[in-house]
Structures are given as structure tokens and as C-alpha cells.
C-alpha atoms as a printed R data frame, in Angstrom:
    type eleno elety resid chain resno      x       y       z
1   ATOM     1    CA   MET     A     1 31.228 125.283 122.754
2   ATOM     2    CA   LYS     A     2 31.641 121.454 122.780
3   ATOM     3    CA   LYS     A     3 29.112 121.131 120.100
4   ATOM     4    CA   LYS     A     4 30.687 123.637 117.879
5   ATOM     5    CA   LEU     A     5 33.959 121.860 118.190
6   ATOM     6    CA   ILE     A     6 32.279 118.477 117.153
7   ATOM     7    CA   MET     A     7 30.531 120.166 114.325
8   ATOM     8    CA   SER     A     8 33.666 121.764 113.163
9   ATOM     9    CA   LEU     A     9 35.602 118.668 113.459
10  ATOM    10    CA   VAL     A    10 32.652 116.857 111.192
11  ATOM    11    CA   ALA     A    11 32.796 119.202 108.541
12  ATOM    12    CA   LEU     A    12 36.814 119.147 108.257
13  ATOM    13    CA   ALA     A    13 36.520 115.414 107.906
14  ATOM    14    CA   ALA     A    14 33.798 115.813 105.157
15  ATOM    15    CA   CYS     A    15 35.599 118.211 103.370
16  ATOM    16    CA   LEU     A    16 39.000 116.168 103.506
17  ATOM    17    CA   SER     A    17 37.377 113.148 102.498
18  ATOM    18    CA   ALA     A    18 35.637 114.943  99.489
19  ATOM    19    CA   CYS     A    19 38.959 116.553  98.168
20  ATOM    20    CA   GLY     A    20 40.729 112.883  98.613
21  ATOM    21    CA   SER     A    21 41.434 110.518  95.868
22  ATOM    22    CA   SER     A    22 38.608 108.066  94.882
23  ATOM    23    CA   GLY     A    23 38.851 104.562  95.910
24  ATOM    24    CA   LYS     A    24 39.773 103.636  92.046
25  ATOM    25    CA   GLU     A    25 42.813 105.737  92.010
26  ATOM    26    CA   ALA     A    26 43.803 104.192  95.710
27  ATOM    27    CA   ILE     A    27 43.566 100.813  94.620
28  ATOM    28    CA   GLN     A    28 45.624 101.450  91.218
29  ATOM    29    CA   LYS     A    29 48.348 102.758  93.507
30  ATOM    30    CA   GLU     A    30 48.418  99.721  95.853
31  ATOM    31    CA   PRO     A    31 48.574  96.629  93.329
32  ATOM    32    CA   SER     A    32 48.616  94.276  96.239
33  ATOM    33    CA   SER     A    33 45.243  95.464  97.337
34  ATOM    34    CA   TYR     A    34 41.855  93.773  96.381
35  ATOM    35    CA   TYR     A    35 38.728  95.400  95.050
36  ATOM    36    CA   THR     A    36 36.718  94.144  98.294
37  ATOM    37    CA   GLN     A    37 37.581  94.062 101.872
38  ATOM    38    CA   THR     A    38 36.584  90.302 102.460
39  ATOM    39    CA   ASN     A    39 37.482  87.638 100.276
40  ATOM    40    CA   LEU     A    40 34.918  85.966  97.743
41  ATOM    41    CA   SER     A    41 33.452  82.693  99.028
42  ATOM    42    CA   ALA     A    42 34.400  79.727  96.890
43  ATOM    43    CA   LEU     A    43 31.085  79.673  95.021
44  ATOM    44    CA   GLU     A    44 31.674  83.206  94.020
45  ATOM    45    CA   TYR     A    45 35.026  83.002  93.004
46  ATOM    46    CA   SER     A    46 34.796  79.814  90.839
47  ATOM    47    CA   MET     A    47 31.832  81.564  89.110
48  ATOM    48    CA   TYR     A    48 33.884  84.776  88.657
49  ATOM    49    CA   ILE     A    49 37.011  82.642  87.467
50  ATOM    50    CA   ALA     A    50 35.210  80.329  85.163
51  ATOM    51    CA   ASN     A    51 33.916  83.472  83.387
52  ATOM    52    CA   LYS     A    52 37.267  84.951  82.661
53  ATOM    53    CA   ILE     A    53 38.498  81.527  81.835
54  ATOM    54    CA   SER     A    54 35.702  81.138  78.944
55  ATOM    55    CA   VAL     A    55 36.738  84.452  77.644
56  ATOM    56    CA   ALA     A    56 40.825  83.505  77.572
57  ATOM    57    CA   THR     A    57 40.306  80.080  76.144
58  ATOM    58    CA   GLY     A    58 37.825  81.715  73.469
59  ATOM    59    CA   GLN     A    59 40.540  84.429  72.476
60  ATOM    60    CA   LEU     A    60 43.330  81.557  71.913
61  ATOM    61    CA   ASN     A    61 40.934  79.235  70.557
62  ATOM    62    CA   THR     A    62 40.457  81.544  67.769
63  ATOM    63    CA   HIS     A    63 44.068  82.220  67.193
64  ATOM    64    CA   MET     A    64 45.135  78.624  67.158
65  ATOM    65    CA   ALA     A    65 43.128  78.226  63.943
66  ATOM    66    CA   LYS     A    66 43.413  81.648  62.421
67  ATOM    67    CA   ILE     A    67 47.153  81.399  62.668
68  ATOM    68    CA   LYS     A    68 47.149  78.148  60.152
69  ATOM    69    CA   ASN     A    69 44.688  80.125  57.916
70  ATOM    70    CA   VAL     A    70 47.081  83.044  57.766
71  ATOM    71    CA   ALA     A    71 49.773  80.604  56.854
72  ATOM    72    CA   ASP     A    72 47.767  79.075  53.879
73  ATOM    73    CA   GLY     A    73 46.784  82.597  52.678
74  ATOM    74    CA   SER     A    74 43.036  82.376  53.371
75  ATOM    75    CA   CYS     A    75 43.397  85.097  56.132
76  ATOM    76    CA   SER     A    76 45.226  88.280  55.977
77  ATOM    77    CA   TYR     A    77 47.997  89.156  58.023
78  ATOM    78    CA   GLU     A    78 46.748  92.602  58.801
79  ATOM    79    CA   ASP     A    79 43.168  91.512  60.045
80  ATOM    80    CA   GLU     A    80 44.965  88.592  62.159
81  ATOM    81    CA   ILE     A    81 47.400  91.427  63.634
82  ATOM    82    CA   SER     A    82 44.526  93.652  64.496
83  ATOM    83    CA   ALA     A    83 42.439  90.815  66.267
84  ATOM    84    CA   ILE     A    84 45.348  89.592  68.214
85  ATOM    85    CA   ASP     A    85 46.069  93.127  69.342
86  ATOM    86    CA   SER     A    86 42.469  93.322  70.470
87  ATOM    87    CA   SER     A    87 42.699  89.969  72.299
88  ATOM    88    CA   ILE     A    88 46.123  91.152  74.126
89  ATOM    89    CA   GLU     A    89 44.196  94.309  75.467
90  ATOM    90    CA   THR     A    90 41.165  91.939  76.565
91  ATOM    91    CA   LEU     A    91 43.708  89.778  78.208
92  ATOM    92    CA   LYS     A    92 45.313  92.338  79.804
93  ATOM    93    CA   GLU     A    93 42.101  94.048  81.337
94  ATOM    94    CA   ASP     A    94 41.255  90.540  82.436
95  ATOM    95    CA   LYS     A    95 44.491  89.941  84.141
96  ATOM    96    CA   VAL     A    96 44.177  93.305  86.168
97  ATOM    97    CA   ASP     A    97 40.698  92.225  87.291
98  ATOM    98    CA   LEU     A    98 42.078  88.893  88.505
99  ATOM    99    CA   SER     A    99 44.763  90.418  90.174
100 ATOM   100    CA   TYR     A   100 42.319  92.771  92.318
101 ATOM   101    CA   VAL     A   101 40.016  90.148  93.145
102 ATOM   102    CA   TYR     A   102 40.014  88.462  96.819
103 ATOM   103    CA   PRO     A   103 39.833  84.844  96.412
104 ATOM   104    CA   PRO     A   104 39.016  82.519  99.447
105 ATOM   105    CA   ASP     A   105 42.033  81.362 101.201
106 ATOM   106    CA   SER     A   106 42.005  78.066  99.798
107 ATOM   107    CA   TYR     A   107 42.020  79.328  96.262
108 ATOM   108    CA   SER     A   108 45.262  81.683  96.640
109 ATOM   109    CA   ARG     A   109 47.331  79.390  94.483
110 ATOM   110    CA   THR     A   110 44.807  79.228  91.999
111 ATOM   111    CA   ARG     A   111 44.905  83.069  91.875
112 ATOM   112    CA   GLU     A   112 48.523  83.039  91.397
113 ATOM   113    CA   ASP     A   113 48.649  80.510  88.884
114 ATOM   114    CA   ALA     A   114 45.957  82.194  86.859
115 ATOM   115    CA   LEU     A   115 48.059  85.580  86.859
116 ATOM   116    CA   THR     A   116 50.580  83.305  85.521
117 ATOM   117    CA   TYR     A   117 48.896  81.759  82.758
118 ATOM   118    CA   TRP     A   118 47.370  84.986  81.880
119 ATOM   119    CA   GLN     A   119 50.877  86.533  81.306
120 ATOM   120    CA   ASP     A   120 51.855  83.681  79.550
121 ATOM   121    CA   ALA     A   121 49.004  83.857  76.890
122 ATOM   122    CA   ILE     A   122 49.797  87.890  76.579
123 ATOM   123    CA   ASP     A   123 53.354  87.134  75.899
124 ATOM   124    CA   LYS     A   124 52.533  84.312  73.399
125 ATOM   125    CA   LEU     A   125 50.209  86.047  71.421
126 ATOM   126    CA   GLN     A   126 52.487  89.200  71.246
127 ATOM   127    CA   GLU     A   127 55.178  86.644  69.901
128 ATOM   128    CA   VAL     A   128 52.889  85.619  67.225
129 ATOM   129    CA   SER     A   129 51.562  89.098  66.287
130 ATOM   130    CA   ASP     A   130 55.373  90.177  66.119
131 ATOM   131    CA   GLU     A   131 56.137  87.029  63.884
132 ATOM   132    CA   LEU     A   132 52.884  87.942  61.669
133 ATOM   133    CA   SER     A   133 54.270  91.617  61.122
134 ATOM   134    CA   ASP     A   134 57.058  90.021  58.945
135 ATOM   135    CA   ASN     A   135 54.221  89.047  56.602
136 ATOM   136    CA   ASP     A   136 55.964  85.834  55.994
137 ATOM   137    CA   ILE     A   137 55.097  82.657  57.942
138 ATOM   138    CA   THR     A   138 55.323  79.156  57.190
139 ATOM   139    CA   SER     A   139 52.820  76.394  57.804
140 ATOM   140    CA   ASP     A   140 55.275  74.532  59.878
141 ATOM   141    CA   ARG     A   141 56.064  77.688  62.078
142 ATOM   142    CA   ALA     A   142 52.305  78.287  62.172
143 ATOM   143    CA   ILE     A   143 51.769  74.829  63.619
144 ATOM   144    CA   GLU     A   144 54.326  75.832  66.235
145 ATOM   145    CA   LEU     A   145 52.905  78.814  67.186
146 ATOM   146    CA   SER     A   146 49.665  77.142  67.446
147 ATOM   147    CA   SER     A   147 50.987  74.459  69.695
148 ATOM   148    CA   GLY     A   148 52.364  77.031  71.857
149 ATOM   149    CA   LEU     A   149 48.861  78.787  72.289
150 ATOM   150    CA   SER     A   150 47.527  75.454  72.808
151 ATOM   151    CA   ASP     A   151 49.653  74.501  75.844
152 ATOM   152    CA   ILE     A   152 48.562  77.852  77.250
153 ATOM   153    CA   TYR     A   153 45.021  77.040  76.547
154 ATOM   154    CA   THR     A   154 45.149  73.771  78.408
155 ATOM   155    CA   SER     A   155 46.890  75.374  81.171
156 ATOM   156    CA   ILE     A   156 44.115  78.064  81.637
157 ATOM   157    CA   GLN     A   157 41.445  75.086  81.300
158 ATOM   158    CA   SER     A   158 43.098  73.458  84.044
159 ATOM   159    CA   LEU     A   159 42.166  76.324  86.305
160 ATOM   160    CA   ASN     A   160 38.278  75.252  85.944
161 ATOM   161    CA   PHE     A   161 37.330  73.653  89.122
162 ATOM   162    CA   VAL     A   162 34.102  72.809  90.673
163 ATOM   163    CA   VAL     A   163 33.402  73.578  94.193
């Protein structure tokens, strides 16, 4: 009798877990949670964030140069707007990834800074895209926008640290 009760409880638990939501859905519902239950080591985290920094700075560097090319007519508005929109999506995906990676305790401030800088980059690229949509950008304005991207580039680059 006791064995049947235990078997029934195990079967019930298996059914309930099979019918429940997947782990990824649970994570998406709880933005304050992390992908892992334990934090990464300092080395793992620095390697992870170095990869994300490389992607973000590459995106920003590309658009710093191309904004000037659009202003002088050597690059089309439509092509650059499309490229910027693609970069925005990449940065948004990376920001989500950064928000779910559990950093070492000593790097929690770095994580907060990274999330802020990524949002700054997304916002600035959106501003650039919106201005390019008007199909009329002066060289002076291109330099101002490029300078704004450069400031964010520098902020993100400052996250590069050695363990």
C-alpha cells in the first residue's frame, strides 16, 4: 500500500513537471533572475563581458564612420538606417543576455554599468536612425552624432578589465 502511494506521488510529480513551463519561459517572467543558479567566476565573467564589449564597440565604431559618409553622400541613407536597425537589435539581444548572467559579487557594479551603457548605445543609435530618416543631415550634425557614439564607445570600452 505504501509503495503504491509513493509510486502515485512520483507519477503525479512527473506529470506536473512535464506540464509546467520551460525554464526559459520562467526566466522571461522573472527579469531579476539569472540563467544560472550560481555566479560566474571572475575569469568567466571577464571573458564573457569582453566578448560582448567587442561586439558593441564594433557596432558603434562602424556607425561613427558611416554617419559621416552619409552626410557627404558616399553612403545611402536607407543602407545606413537598415544597418543601424540591425545593430540596435543586436545590442538589445546582448543587453538581455547581460541582464541574465550572474556576475561574481565583486562585479555587480560592472554589470549595472554595462546595462546602462548598452541602453545608452541603443538610445543613441535610435536617435541617429531617426535623424537619418529625414534624409537631410549636415556634416556638422554628423560630427555631433558621431561624437555622441564615440562617448558611449569609450564608456563601454572602459568596462574592459583584467582579472
